[in-house]
Backbone as numpy.savetxt, mean C-alpha at the origin, in Angstrom:
# Nx Ny Nz CAx CAy CAz Cx Cy Cz
-28.67 10.52 1.41 -28.28 9.10 1.30 -26.77 9.00 1.22
-26.19 8.06 1.94 -24.74 7.92 1.99 -24.19 7.42 0.66
-22.94 7.81 0.38 -22.23 7.38 -0.83 -21.38 6.17 -0.46
-21.51 5.06 -1.18 -20.80 3.82 -0.86 -19.75 3.52 -1.92
-19.12 2.34 -1.81 -18.12 1.93 -2.78 -18.68 1.82 -4.19
-20.00 1.71 -4.31 -20.61 1.64 -5.65 -20.27 2.87 -6.48
-19.99 3.99 -5.80 -19.72 5.24 -6.51 -18.44 5.16 -7.34
-17.58 4.19 -7.03 -16.33 4.03 -7.79 -16.63 3.80 -9.27
-17.75 3.17 -9.57 -18.11 2.87 -10.96 -18.22 4.13 -11.81
-18.45 5.28 -11.19 -18.62 6.53 -11.92 -17.35 7.37 -11.97
-16.25 6.84 -11.47 -15.01 7.61 -11.37 -14.07 7.29 -12.54
-13.87 8.26 -13.40 -12.90 8.11 -14.48 -13.24 6.99 -15.45
-12.30 6.69 -16.31 -12.54 5.69 -17.35 -12.42 4.25 -16.85
-11.78 4.06 -15.67 -11.56 2.70 -15.17 -12.45 2.32 -14.00
-13.26 3.26 -13.52 -14.04 3.00 -12.32 -14.98 1.82 -12.42
-15.70 1.70 -13.52 -16.67 0.62 -13.65 -16.00 -0.75 -13.61
-14.85 -0.87 -14.27 -14.13 -2.16 -14.28 -13.51 -2.47 -12.93
-13.09 -1.43 -12.20 -12.40 -1.64 -10.93 -13.34 -1.81 -9.74
-14.58 -1.36 -9.86 -15.48 -1.41 -8.71 -15.62 -2.82 -8.11
-15.84 -3.89 -8.90 -15.97 -5.21 -8.28 -14.72 -5.66 -7.53
-13.55 -5.27 -8.04 -12.30 -5.67 -7.39 -12.13 -4.91 -6.07
-12.40 -3.61 -6.09 -12.27 -2.82 -4.87 -13.33 -3.22 -3.85
-14.50 -3.60 -4.31 -15.50 -4.15 -3.39 -14.98 -5.44 -2.76
-14.26 -6.24 -3.54 -13.64 -7.44 -2.99 -12.60 -7.12 -1.94
-11.82 -6.04 -2.18 -10.87 -5.57 -1.18 -11.62 -5.19 0.10
-12.76 -4.51 -0.07 -13.55 -4.13 1.10 -14.04 -5.33 1.89
-14.50 -6.36 1.20 -14.95 -7.57 1.90 -13.80 -8.24 2.65
-12.63 -8.29 2.00 -11.46 -8.86 2.66 -11.11 -8.05 3.90
-11.19 -6.72 3.80 -10.86 -5.84 4.92 -11.79 -6.08 6.10
-13.06 -6.23 5.83 -14.03 -6.48 6.91 -13.70 -7.79 7.62
-13.37 -8.81 6.84 -13.06 -10.11 7.44 -11.74 -10.06 8.21
-10.72 -9.41 7.64 -9.43 -9.29 8.33 -9.60 -8.50 9.62
-10.38 -7.42 9.57 -10.61 -6.61 10.77 -11.26 -7.45 11.88
-12.19 -8.31 11.51 -12.84 -9.17 12.50 -11.84 -10.16 13.10
-10.97 -10.70 12.25 -9.94 -11.62 12.76 -9.00 -10.89 13.71
-8.61 -9.67 13.36 -7.71 -8.89 14.21 -8.34 -8.62 15.58
-9.64 -8.27 15.58 -10.31 -7.95 16.85 -10.33 -9.14 17.79
-10.45 -10.34 17.24 -10.55 -11.52 18.09 -9.29 -12.35 18.14
-8.18 -11.82 17.62 -6.97 -12.62 17.46 -6.47 -13.19 18.78
-6.49 -12.38 19.83 -5.93 -12.83 21.11 -6.75 -13.97 21.70
-8.05 -14.00 21.40 -8.91 -15.04 21.93 -8.86 -16.31 21.09
-8.44 -16.15 19.84 -8.35 -17.31 18.94 -6.95 -17.91 18.94
-6.02 -17.30 19.66 -4.66 -17.81 19.72 -3.90 -17.66 18.43
-4.18 -16.59 17.68 -3.50 -16.43 16.39 -2.55 -15.23 16.40
-2.21 -14.72 17.57 -1.14 -13.75 17.65 0.19 -14.48 17.71
1.26 -13.82 17.28 2.58 -14.42 17.36 3.06 -14.95 16.03
4.22 -15.59 16.04 4.88 -16.04 14.82 4.27 -17.32 14.29
4.32 -17.45 12.96 3.78 -18.64 12.31 4.80 -19.77 12.28
6.07 -19.45 12.59 7.10 -20.48 12.60 7.79 -20.67 11.28
7.57 -19.74 10.34 8.20 -19.82 9.03 8.61 -18.42 8.60
9.48 -18.36 7.59 9.88 -17.08 7.00 9.19 -16.91 5.66
8.88 -15.65 5.31 8.37 -15.39 3.97 9.53 -15.27 3.00
9.22 -14.95 1.75 10.27 -14.87 0.72 11.27 -13.76 1.02
10.86 -12.79 1.85 11.75 -11.69 2.21 12.76 -12.08 3.28
12.62 -13.31 3.83 13.48 -13.72 4.93 13.02 -13.18 6.27
11.77 -12.73 6.34 11.21 -12.19 7.57 10.32 -13.23 8.25
10.29 -13.18 9.57 9.43 -14.09 10.32 7.96 -13.76 10.05
7.22 -14.73 9.52 5.79 -14.52 9.29 5.03 -14.58 10.60
4.07 -13.67 10.76 3.13 -13.74 11.85 1.95 -14.63 11.42
1.31 -15.26 12.39 0.14 -16.07 12.07 -0.89 -15.25 11.31
-1.05 -13.99 11.71 -2.04 -13.15 11.06 -1.62 -12.72 9.66
-0.32 -12.73 9.36 0.13 -12.52 7.98 -0.44 -13.61 7.09
-0.33 -14.84 7.55 -0.77 -16.00 6.78 -2.28 -15.98 6.60
-3.02 -15.73 7.69 -4.48 -15.69 7.62 -4.96 -14.58 6.70
-4.36 -13.40 6.81 -4.77 -12.27 5.98 -4.50 -12.55 4.51
-3.39 -13.20 4.23 -3.05 -13.57 2.86 -4.11 -14.51 2.28
-4.52 -15.48 3.06 -5.54 -16.44 2.61 -6.88 -15.76 2.38
-7.26 -14.88 3.28 -8.53 -14.16 3.15 -8.53 -13.31 1.88
-7.45 -12.58 1.65 -7.40 -11.69 0.50 -7.48 -12.48 -0.80
-6.75 -13.59 -0.88 -6.78 -14.40 -2.10 -8.19 -14.90 -2.38
-8.88 -15.37 -1.35 -10.23 -15.89 -1.55 -11.19 -14.81 -2.00
-11.05 -13.62 -1.46 -11.95 -12.54 -1.88 -11.64 -12.08 -3.29
-10.38 -12.12 -3.71 -10.06 -11.78 -5.09 -10.61 -12.86 -6.03
-10.55 -14.10 -5.61 -11.15 -15.18 -6.40 -12.65 -14.95 -6.55
-13.30 -14.52 -5.50 -14.76 -14.38 -5.52 -15.24 -13.28 -6.45
-14.35 -12.35 -6.84 -14.78 -11.28 -7.74 -15.06 -11.80 -9.14
-14.33 -12.84 -9.55 -14.47 -13.36 -10.90 -13.74 -12.54 -11.95
-13.06 -11.46 -11.53 -12.38 -10.57 -12.48 -10.86 -10.61 -12.34
-10.33 -11.42 -11.44 -8.90 -11.45 -11.15 -8.33 -12.80 -11.55
-7.29 -12.77 -12.40 -6.71 -14.04 -12.87 -5.55 -14.51 -12.00
-4.94 -13.57 -11.24 -3.79 -13.95 -10.42 -3.54 -12.88 -9.37
-2.89 -13.31 -8.29 -2.54 -12.41 -7.19 -1.06 -12.57 -6.89
-0.36 -11.44 -6.83 1.02 -11.43 -6.36 1.01 -10.92 -4.93
1.55 -11.69 -4.01 1.51 -11.32 -2.59 2.91 -11.23 -2.02
3.10 -10.26 -1.15 4.37 -10.14 -0.45 4.70 -11.40 0.33
3.68 -12.15 0.73 3.88 -13.34 1.54 4.16 -14.60 0.74
4.10 -14.51 -0.59 4.25 -15.70 -1.43 5.41 -15.51 -2.40
6.22 -16.52 -2.55 7.38 -16.43 -3.44 6.97 -16.35 -4.90
5.93 -17.08 -5.27 5.50 -17.15 -6.66 4.15 -16.47 -6.85
3.85 -16.15 -8.09 2.54 -15.62 -8.44 1.48 -16.68 -8.21
0.36 -16.29 -7.57 -0.73 -17.21 -7.30 -1.78 -17.07 -8.40
-1.88 -18.07 -9.26 -2.84 -18.04 -10.36 -4.18 -18.57 -9.87
-5.26 -17.88 -10.21 -6.60 -18.32 -9.85 -7.13 -19.16 -11.01
-7.08 -20.48 -10.86 -7.32 -21.39 -11.97 -8.70 -21.24 -12.60
-9.70 -20.88 -11.79 -11.06 -20.77 -12.33 -11.21 -19.57 -13.26
-10.30 -18.60 -13.14 -10.47 -17.34 -13.89 -9.19 -16.94 -14.62
-8.51 -17.91 -15.22 -7.25 -17.61 -15.91 -7.45 -16.73 -17.12
-8.68 -16.60 -17.62 -8.95 -15.75 -18.78 -9.32 -14.32 -18.37
-9.40 -14.05 -17.08 -9.76 -12.71 -16.63 -8.63 -11.73 -16.93
-8.97 -10.44 -16.91 -8.06 -9.41 -17.40 -7.09 -8.86 -16.37
-7.38 -9.00 -15.08 -6.66 -8.21 -14.09 -5.87 -9.06 -13.09
-4.75 -8.46 -12.64 -3.93 -9.04 -11.58 -3.89 -8.05 -10.42
-3.88 -8.58 -9.21 -3.82 -7.74 -8.02 -2.52 -8.05 -7.28
-1.84 -7.00 -6.84 -0.61 -7.11 -6.07 -0.90 -6.60 -4.67
-0.48 -7.34 -3.64 -0.93 -7.01 -2.29 0.12 -7.29 -1.21
0.19 -6.37 -0.26 0.81 -6.63 1.03 -0.37 -6.82 1.98
-0.73 -8.06 2.30 -2.00 -8.31 3.00 -2.05 -7.76 4.41
-0.90 -7.68 5.10 -0.93 -7.15 6.47 0.36 -6.38 6.73
0.36 -5.15 6.30 1.50 -4.26 6.50 1.63 -3.88 7.97
2.87 -3.92 8.49 3.11 -3.51 9.87 2.77 -4.56 10.90
2.82 -5.83 10.51 2.36 -6.90 11.42 3.21 -7.02 12.68
4.41 -6.42 12.69 5.21 -6.43 13.93 4.54 -5.60 15.02
3.57 -4.76 14.65 2.83 -3.96 15.64 1.74 -4.75 16.36
1.44 -5.95 15.89 0.28 -6.67 16.40 0.38 -7.00 17.88
1.56 -7.38 18.33 1.71 -7.80 19.73 1.54 -6.65 20.72
1.58 -5.41 20.23 1.36 -4.25 21.11 0.08 -3.51 20.72
-0.81 -4.20 19.98 -2.10 -3.64 19.59 -1.93 -2.34 18.80
-0.91 -2.29 17.95 -0.67 -1.12 17.12 -1.39 -1.23 15.79
-1.50 -0.11 15.06 -2.22 -0.12 13.78 -1.48 -0.91 12.71
-2.25 -1.55 11.85 -1.72 -2.30 10.71 -2.58 -1.96 9.50
-2.21 -2.50 8.34 -2.97 -2.17 7.15 -2.81 -3.20 6.05
-3.48 -2.95 4.95 -3.37 -3.72 3.71 -3.08 -2.74 2.59
-2.18 -3.10 1.68 -1.83 -2.24 0.54 -2.05 -3.06 -0.74
-2.65 -2.44 -1.76 -2.93 -3.20 -2.99 -2.84 -2.31 -4.22
-2.64 -2.94 -5.36 -2.74 -2.27 -6.65 -3.27 -3.26 -7.68
-3.76 -2.72 -8.80 -4.35 -3.54 -9.86 -3.70 -3.17 -11.19
-3.30 -4.19 -11.95 -2.78 -3.98 -13.30 -3.52 -4.89 -14.27
-3.49 -4.53 -15.54 -4.09 -5.36 -16.57 -3.03 -6.27 -17.17
-3.39 -7.51 -17.39 -2.42 -8.48 -17.89 -1.85 -8.07 -19.24
-0.62 -8.49 -19.50 0.03 -8.25 -20.79 -0.06 -9.47 -21.70
-0.14 -10.66 -21.12 -0.26 -11.88 -21.91 -1.68 -12.01 -22.45
-1.83 -12.82 -23.48 -3.16 -13.05 -24.05 -4.05 -13.80 -23.06
-5.35 -13.53 -23.13 -6.29 -14.19 -22.22 -6.34 -15.70 -22.42
-5.90 -16.16 -23.57 -5.89 -17.59 -23.84 -4.72 -18.29 -23.14
-3.76 -17.51 -22.65 -2.60 -18.08 -21.98 -2.78 -18.07 -20.46
-1.97 -18.85 -19.79 -1.96 -18.83 -18.33 -1.24 -17.57 -17.87
-1.79 -16.85 -16.89 -1.10 -15.66 -16.40 0.32 -15.97 -15.99
1.22 -15.01 -16.24 2.64 -15.20 -16.00 3.17 -14.08 -15.12
4.27 -14.33 -14.42 4.84 -13.31 -13.54 5.17 -12.04 -14.30
5.45 -12.16 -15.59 5.75 -10.97 -16.39 4.57 -10.01 -16.44
3.37 -10.52 -16.22 2.19 -9.65 -16.20 2.23 -8.66 -15.04
2.93 -9.01 -13.99 2.99 -8.14 -12.81 4.07 -7.07 -12.93
5.05 -7.30 -13.83 6.22 -6.43 -13.89 5.94 -5.20 -14.74
5.07 -4.35 -14.20 4.65 -3.14 -14.89 4.92 -1.93 -13.98
5.33 -0.85 -14.58 5.62 0.35 -13.79 4.34 0.96 -13.25
4.49 1.90 -12.36 3.35 2.58 -11.79 2.55 3.36 -12.81
3.15 3.65 -13.97 2.42 4.33 -15.03 1.32 3.46 -15.60
1.44 2.14 -15.40 0.45 1.20 -15.94 -0.56 0.75 -14.89
-0.43 1.21 -13.65 -1.38 0.82 -12.61 -2.74 1.43 -12.91
-3.78 0.63 -12.76 -5.15 1.06 -13.04 -5.83 1.56 -11.77
-5.55 0.90 -10.66 -6.15 1.28 -9.37 -5.20 0.88 -8.26
-5.28 1.57 -7.14 -4.45 1.24 -5.99 -5.10 1.81 -4.73
-4.63 1.32 -3.60 -5.18 1.85 -2.36 -4.63 1.12 -1.15
-5.20 1.46 -0.01 -4.81 0.80 1.23 -5.99 0.75 2.19
-5.89 -0.16 3.13 -6.85 -0.27 4.22 -6.12 0.00 5.51
-6.69 0.83 6.36 -6.14 1.09 7.69 -7.03 0.46 8.74
-6.45 -0.47 9.52 -7.16 -1.09 10.63 -6.82 -0.30 11.89
-7.56 0.75 12.13 -7.33 1.62 13.28 -8.57 1.66 14.14
-8.77 2.78 14.87 -10.01 2.91 15.64 -11.25 2.75 14.76
-11.16 3.23 13.51 -12.16 2.95 12.49 -11.50 2.17 11.36
-12.29 1.39 10.65 -11.80 0.64 9.50 -11.97 1.53 8.28
-10.87 1.83 7.58 -10.93 2.79 6.49 -10.25 2.25 5.24
-10.88 2.48 4.09 -10.34 2.08 2.80 -10.12 3.35 1.97
-8.88 3.58 1.57 -8.52 4.74 0.76 -8.07 4.21 -0.60
-8.64 4.75 -1.70 -8.32 4.18 -3.00 -8.42 5.22 -4.11
-7.87 4.84 -5.26 -7.92 5.68 -6.44 -8.00 4.79 -7.68
-8.82 5.20 -8.63 -8.86 4.53 -9.94 -8.31 5.47 -11.00
-7.41 6.38 -10.57 -6.79 7.31 -11.49 -7.57 8.59 -11.70
-8.54 8.83 -10.82 -9.36 10.05 -10.92 -9.46 10.71 -9.55
-8.31 10.87 -8.87 -8.31 11.42 -7.53 -8.35 10.33 -6.48
-8.34 10.74 -5.21 -8.28 9.81 -4.09 -9.51 10.00 -3.20
-10.14 8.89 -2.84 -11.31 8.94 -1.95 -11.09 8.01 -0.77
-11.61 8.42 0.39 -11.53 7.59 1.59 -12.91 7.16 2.04
-13.06 5.86 2.30 -14.33 5.29 2.73 -14.15 4.67 4.11
-15.04 4.98 5.03 -14.98 4.46 6.39 -16.10 3.45 6.58
-15.78 2.33 7.21 -16.77 1.27 7.43 -17.75 1.70 8.52
-19.04 1.66 8.18 -20.11 1.98 9.12 -20.68 0.69 9.67
-20.40 0.34 10.93 -20.85 -0.95 11.46 -22.37 -1.04 11.60
-23.05 0.10 11.61 -24.51 0.06 11.79 -25.22 -0.51 10.56
-24.60 -0.35 9.39 -25.20 -0.94 8.19 -24.23 -1.83 7.41
-23.05 -2.07 8.00 -22.05 -2.98 7.42 -21.65 -2.57 6.01
-21.44 -1.24 5.81 -21.02 -0.75 4.50 -19.90 0.27 4.65
-19.06 0.34 3.63 -18.09 1.43 3.55 -18.81 2.64 2.97
-18.68 3.78 3.65 -19.32 5.01 3.20 -18.28 6.09 2.99
-18.47 6.89 1.97 -17.53 7.96 1.65 -17.43 8.94 2.81
-16.25 9.07 3.36 -16.02 9.97 4.49 -14.99 11.04 4.18
-14.11 10.77 3.21 -13.04 11.70 2.85 -12.99 11.85 1.33
-13.87 12.68 0.76 -13.85 12.86 -0.70 -12.67 13.71 -1.15
-12.17 13.40 -2.33 -11.14 14.21 -2.99 -10.00 14.60 -2.04
-9.32 13.59 -1.53 -8.20 13.84 -0.61 -7.05 14.52 -1.36
-6.56 15.62 -0.81 -5.41 16.32 -1.35 -4.41 16.55 -0.21
-3.17 16.17 -0.42 -2.17 16.37 0.63 -1.92 17.87 0.80
-1.89 18.37 2.03 -1.56 19.80 2.23 -0.18 20.13 1.67
-0.05 21.30 1.10 1.22 21.69 0.48 2.29 22.02 1.52
1.89 22.46 2.68 2.84 22.80 3.74 2.36 22.21 5.06
3.27 22.22 6.06 2.92 21.72 7.39 2.99 20.21 7.46
2.58 19.68 8.59 2.56 18.24 8.79 3.80 17.74 9.52
4.22 16.54 9.18 5.26 15.84 9.92 6.18 15.08 8.97
7.36 14.74 9.45 8.20 13.77 8.74 8.13 12.46 9.50
8.08 11.35 8.76 7.94 10.02 9.35 9.07 9.12 8.88
9.93 8.72 9.81 11.06 7.87 9.47 11.65 7.31 10.76
12.28 6.14 10.66 13.01 5.58 11.79 14.37 6.27 11.84
14.42 7.39 12.55 15.60 8.24 12.54 16.77 7.63 13.30
16.55 6.56 14.04 17.65 5.92 14.76 18.65 5.28 13.81
18.23 5.10 12.54 19.13 4.51 11.54 19.85 5.56 10.70
19.72 6.85 11.06 20.25 7.92 10.21 21.73 7.78 9.93
22.51 7.32 10.90 23.95 7.20 10.68 24.31 6.10 9.69
23.33 5.28 9.31 23.56 4.18 8.37 22.96 4.47 6.99
22.24 5.57 6.85 21.59 5.87 5.58 22.60 6.16 4.47
22.22 5.78 3.27 23.01 6.08 2.09 22.46 7.33 1.40
23.11 7.75 0.34 22.66 8.86 -0.51 22.61 10.20 0.21
23.41 10.33 1.28 23.48 11.60 2.01 22.15 12.01 2.64
21.30 11.02 2.91 19.96 11.34 3.39 19.93 11.88 4.82
20.93 11.57 5.61 20.94 12.13 6.97 21.09 13.65 6.90
22.02 14.14 6.08 22.21 15.59 5.92 21.01 16.22 5.22
20.44 15.53 4.23 19.28 16.06 3.52 18.09 16.23 4.45
17.89 15.26 5.34 16.78 15.36 6.27 16.99 16.51 7.25
18.22 16.70 7.71 18.49 17.82 8.62 18.17 19.15 7.95
18.51 19.27 6.67 18.19 20.49 5.94 16.68 20.67 5.82
15.97 19.58 5.53 14.51 19.64 5.43 13.89 20.11 6.74
14.37 19.56 7.86 13.83 19.94 9.16 14.07 21.43 9.44
15.24 21.90 9.10 15.56 23.30 9.35 14.72 24.24 8.49
14.49 23.85 7.23 13.77 24.74 6.32 12.26 24.71 6.51
11.73 23.60 7.03 10.27 23.47 7.11 9.74 23.48 8.54
10.58 23.11 9.51 10.10 23.02 10.88 9.14 21.88 11.13
9.16 20.87 10.26 8.27 19.73 10.42 8.52 19.01 11.74
7.44 18.60 12.42 7.56 17.74 13.58 7.77 16.31 13.16
8.05 15.44 14.11 8.31 14.04 13.80 7.22 13.14 14.39
6.69 12.24 13.57 5.76 11.20 14.00 6.13 9.93 13.27
6.14 8.79 13.97 6.50 7.53 13.31 5.83 6.38 14.04
5.00 5.62 13.30 4.28 4.48 13.87 5.01 3.17 13.61
5.66 3.08 12.45 6.33 1.83 12.10 5.45 0.89 11.29
4.32 1.38 10.80 3.48 0.67 9.82 3.26 1.65 8.68
3.67 1.27 7.48 3.63 2.21 6.37 2.24 2.79 6.15
1.20 1.96 6.26 -0.16 2.45 6.04 -0.50 3.56 7.01
-0.22 3.36 8.29 -0.55 4.38 9.29 0.24 5.66 9.08
1.54 5.53 8.80 2.37 6.71 8.59 2.00 7.43 7.28
1.70 6.67 6.26 1.30 7.25 4.98 -0.05 7.97 5.12
-0.98 7.37 5.85 -2.31 7.97 6.01 -2.21 9.32 6.70
-1.40 9.39 7.75 -1.21 10.67 8.44 -0.57 11.69 7.51
0.43 11.27 6.74 1.09 12.17 5.82 0.12 12.70 4.77
-0.72 11.83 4.27 -1.69 12.21 3.25 -2.67 13.26 3.77
-3.12 13.09 5.01 -4.13 13.99 5.56 -3.54 15.25 6.21
-2.36 15.12 6.80 -1.79 16.23 7.56 -0.65 16.94 6.83
-0.06 16.29 5.83 1.06 16.89 5.12 2.41 16.40 5.63
3.46 16.78 4.91 4.80 16.37 5.30 5.36 15.31 4.38
6.11 14.37 4.95 6.80 13.37 4.14 7.01 12.08 4.92
6.87 10.95 4.22 7.24 9.63 4.73 8.46 9.18 3.95
9.48 8.71 4.67 10.67 8.26 3.96 11.24 6.97 4.56
11.76 6.14 3.67 12.45 4.92 4.08 13.69 4.79 3.19
14.80 5.45 3.60 16.01 5.44 2.76 16.69 4.08 2.71
17.55 3.90 1.73 18.46 2.76 1.72 19.50 2.96 2.82
20.06 1.86 3.32 21.07 1.97 4.36 22.15 0.91 4.16
23.09 0.86 5.09 24.22 -0.07 4.95 23.77 -1.52 4.84
22.66 -1.85 5.51 22.16 -3.22 5.50 21.28 -3.48 4.29
20.46 -2.50 3.94 19.53 -2.63 2.82 19.95 -1.63 1.73
20.99 -1.99 1.01 21.61 -1.03 0.09 20.72 -0.67 -1.10
19.77 -1.54 -1.44 18.83 -1.22 -2.52 17.48 -0.76 -1.99
17.39 -0.57 -0.67 16.13 -0.18 -0.07 15.48 -1.34 0.65
14.47 -1.04 1.47 13.80 -2.06 2.27 12.38 -2.34 1.78
11.66 -1.31 1.34 10.27 -1.49 0.96 10.15 -2.10 -0.44
9.09 -2.86 -0.65 8.91 -3.58 -1.90 8.29 -2.66 -2.96
8.87 -2.69 -4.14 8.41 -1.83 -5.22 6.96 -2.12 -5.59
6.64 -3.40 -5.83 5.32 -3.75 -6.32 4.24 -3.71 -5.25
4.58 -4.03 -4.02 3.56 -4.18 -2.99 3.39 -2.95 -2.10
4.39 -2.07 -2.08 4.33 -0.92 -1.19 4.62 0.39 -1.93
5.77 0.48 -2.58 6.19 1.75 -3.18 5.26 2.20 -4.30
4.97 1.33 -5.26 4.14 1.73 -6.39 2.71 2.06 -5.96
2.01 1.18 -5.22 0.63 1.57 -4.86 0.56 2.83 -4.02
1.47 2.99 -3.06 1.45 4.20 -2.24 1.90 5.42 -3.04
2.84 5.24 -3.97 3.25 6.32 -4.83 2.11 6.76 -5.74
1.34 5.82 -6.24 0.18 6.11 -7.07 -0.83 6.96 -6.29
-1.13 6.54 -5.07 -2.07 7.30 -4.23 -1.53 8.70 -3.95
-0.25 8.78 -3.60 0.33 10.08 -3.27 0.27 11.04 -4.45
0.60 10.57 -5.63 0.56 11.46 -6.78 -0.86 11.83 -7.17
-1.80 10.90 -7.01 -3.20 11.22 -7.29 -3.74 12.26 -6.31
-3.14 12.34 -5.12 -3.55 13.31 -4.11 -2.76 14.61 -4.20
-2.00 14.79 -5.29 -1.26 16.02 -5.49 0.12 16.07 -4.89
0.61 14.93 -4.40 1.94 14.87 -3.82 2.96 14.33 -4.78
4.09 13.89 -4.23 5.21 13.43 -5.04 5.77 12.15 -4.45
6.20 11.23 -5.32 6.75 9.94 -4.89 8.07 9.71 -5.59
9.16 9.66 -4.81 10.50 9.50 -5.37 11.20 8.26 -4.82
12.15 7.77 -5.59 13.05 6.70 -5.14 14.42 7.01 -5.71
15.33 7.40 -4.83 16.64 7.89 -5.28 16.42 9.00 -6.30
16.90 8.86 -7.53 16.84 9.96 -8.48 15.76 9.79 -9.53
14.77 8.97 -9.26 13.70 8.76 -10.23 12.36 8.71 -9.51
11.31 9.08 -10.21 9.97 8.96 -9.65 9.64 7.48 -9.47
8.99 7.16 -8.37 8.61 5.77 -8.09 7.83 5.17 -9.25
6.90 5.94 -9.79 6.02 5.40 -10.82 6.71 5.20 -12.16
7.95 5.68 -12.31 8.70 5.47 -13.55 9.58 4.23 -13.52
9.75 3.63 -12.36 10.66 2.48 -12.24 10.05 1.25 -12.91
10.81 0.61 -13.77 10.37 -0.62 -14.42 10.75 -1.81 -13.55
9.79 -2.51 -12.97 10.11 -3.64 -12.09 10.84 -4.75 -12.84
11.77 -5.36 -12.14 12.53 -6.45 -12.73 12.19 -7.79 -12.10
11.80 -7.77 -10.83 11.44 -9.00 -10.13 10.21 -8.76 -9.26
9.57 -9.85 -8.87 8.32 -9.78 -8.10 8.52 -9.15 -6.73
9.71 -9.31 -6.14 9.94 -8.86 -4.77 11.07 -7.82 -4.69
11.22 -7.04 -5.73 12.24 -5.98 -5.78 12.02 -4.94 -4.69
13.13 -4.42 -4.13 13.07 -3.40 -3.08 13.66 -2.08 -3.57
13.13 -0.99 -3.02 13.62 0.34 -3.40 13.55 1.28 -2.21
14.38 2.35 -2.20 14.16 3.43 -1.22 12.88 4.18 -1.60
12.21 4.78 -0.61 10.93 5.42 -0.86 10.86 6.77 -0.14
10.37 7.79 -0.86 10.15 9.13 -0.31 8.81 9.64 -0.83
7.82 9.72 0.03 6.46 10.09 -0.35 6.00 11.28 0.45
5.47 12.30 -0.21 4.98 13.43 0.56 4.56 14.60 -0.31
4.43 15.77 0.32 4.08 16.97 -0.43 5.21 17.29 -1.39
4.87 17.93 -2.50 5.90 18.27 -3.49 6.98 19.13 -2.86
6.58 20.07 -2.02 7.54 20.97 -1.39 8.54 20.21 -0.53
8.04 19.30 0.32 8.92 18.55 1.22 9.86 17.63 0.45
9.34 16.93 -0.56 10.17 16.01 -1.33 11.22 16.79 -2.12
10.84 17.90 -2.71 11.79 18.70 -3.48 12.92 19.22 -2.60
12.61 19.67 -1.39 13.64 20.14 -0.48 14.60 19.02 -0.11
14.05 17.83 0.13 14.87 16.68 0.51 15.86 16.32 -0.59
15.47 16.51 -1.84 16.32 16.12 -2.97 17.08 17.29 -3.57
16.97 18.46 -2.97 17.67 19.64 -3.48 19.11 19.65 -2.97
19.98 18.99 -3.72 21.37 18.89 -3.33 22.20 20.07 -3.86
């Protein structure tokens, strides 16, 4: 008999509490995947005509995915608020303001790939509120380091629909089986290989990188012989790194001096997954999971990969 998302309830001390929320993520993923498959026929490819809080052009599918995810988190009954990369403010779920958990999400990572039918994904994490349940959830509830994350994961919308997640007891990958409309365990106990694999980065920006990362990367390439692969969607590049080994990096540069990726929506959840899989997650001179968030949309440099690759990159 196949193992489904229900098995999360038996994983670690947080599995039972997290299972309904991760099941909600799965439902959102199925719906988003269906929208993506039919997007060209529904006329929902292209720009939405507005910018998000990051100052980036929103795609129509960014907006739709954001709406779908919020509704599925509402349907769980266990989520009091959602912080989304697409929304400037925290979205409070009024029906469940007394619930214990908040979800942080990048609903459609890599949406610039949509017009060329490239892979995209969803990234999420779950934290427990700090305010009393009698109070209305506040943005301060989201400003927790990766050490306080209870669960995290991502969805890859590729040739197969896959959900990779952790509740703090290792990393498991579930693939959607269309014959029975369920996510089934396909990749148990994912561990990043200690050697081999690839480095993933937009190397055309190397001359603009800060922190001496251009020279550090050259040293890494010479010492490890890693090949280069880069999709331009963090979920796709991270997934390959997790399964094949190597490192994903997004350094700070002259334009993005504090980094480009969002701490709460990308760096922390992916750093949580990477460390649970035996890898390492760094941002400049500190571990990603040790950074105390200051704002909802804070950005940081990100280096995720095998311990060996990350250590070589930072060995100055």
